[in-house]
N, C-alpha and C positions, 0 to 999 in steps of 0.2 A: 503494499500499500504506499503510495508515494504523499510524503508529508508536503502542507500549504505553507507556508510564512505570509503572514500580512502586515506590508510597511505602511504605515501613517504618519503625516506631521497633521496638527493640528494649526489654526493660523487664524487663532480667533473662536468665531465660531464655526468655521471653513474646515473641513478635513479633507487633504490630499490623500489617495489612496495610490501607490504605485504597484507595478507589478516588475517584470523582468525586461520588458522593454521602455518602462518610465511610466507616464503619468498614465493611470489607468481608468481612474471617476475622481469628481470633486461634489461631497455631501455638506450637506447645510442642515445645519439643525440642534437638538440634545435629542436627552432620554426621553422616548415615547415618539415623536414623531422627526423624521430626516425628508429629507429630498435628497436624492441623488441622482447627477447624473452623468452619464459615460461619456469617455472620453476615447477611448482605446478599442471600441466592441460598437457595435451596430448595435441600435435600437434607442428611444425615446428615455426619459427621466423616468426614474419611478420613485414615488412618495410611499413612504407606511407611517403607519400609524399606529401607538401600542396600547 
């Protein structure tokens, strides 16, 4: 089973997520609700509410 490592950096309310090829997505929000904008993959923004 392969291992996955999450690399991210927080910049105020933004979280920058990095993958093997660089920046993969930008997340905005905190606990309970977030808005994710993908950079490296196809698809639209995703909203998560918990």
